[in-house]
N, C-alpha and C positions, 0 to 999 in steps of 0.2 A: 410455301410460305403461308403463314396464317393471315387472315384478314386484319387482325389486330396489329400486325407488323407492317402492313402496307402503307407506304408514304402517302400523305394527303395528295389528292388530285392525280393519282396514278391509276390508270385504267387496268383492270384485271378481269379474268374470268374465273368463275367458281369451278373448282374441281370436285369438291365433296364437302359434306358436313359430317364431322366426327360424332359418333354416338358414344357416350361414356358408360351407359348401362343399356340393357335390353329395354325396348319401349321408352327410350329417352324422350321425355316430353319437350325439352328445350330444342333438341335436334329436330324433332318432328315439326315443331312450330316454325323453326327457321326455314325448313323445306316448304311449309305451307305458305310462308311469306314470299317465296320465290328464290330462295338460295339453293338452286339446283344446278347441276353440271351444265356448263356452257353459258350461263347467264353472265352478262357484263356487270361488274360491280366497281364502286369507287368510294373511297373514304373522303367525304367532303370537308369535315371539320371535327374538332374534338372539344369537349367541354373544358371549362376553366379550372376545375379542381381535379388534379391528378389525371388530366386528359380524359376524363370520363363524363358523360358517355361519348361514344363515337357517332357522328352523323354519317350514315352510310346510304348511298344511292344504288339501287338495283333496278334496272330499267328506268322508268320515269317516276319511281316511288322512292321516298326517303324514309329511313327508319333511324331511331336512336337505339343503339345497342350498347350494352355493357361490354367492357373489354373481354370479360370472361366468355360472353356469348360469341363475340367476334372471333375469339381464339379457336372456336370450334369449326370455323369455316376455312377450308383450304382453298387457296387461290393461286393462279399463275399470272404473272404480269404480261400484258399485251405488248408485243414488240413494236408495232407500228401505231404510235399515238399521234393524233392530229393536234 
């Protein structure tokens, strides 16, 4: 599942970040921000216009991502949510 498709307030873990080209600057930046395999991630909210941007929490940090950026992050939903 893509991060952009994850329902709000649903915990998931990052599986990978898709590179569209060699030396993809956006994919590299996402990894630098912490979107790496095994990290817990959650979509907290979406903006008012076309649900853009997405407010995403990874660890204790929140980022605003465009849907096109969030679509590059592959996630798997956590089974046991508290």
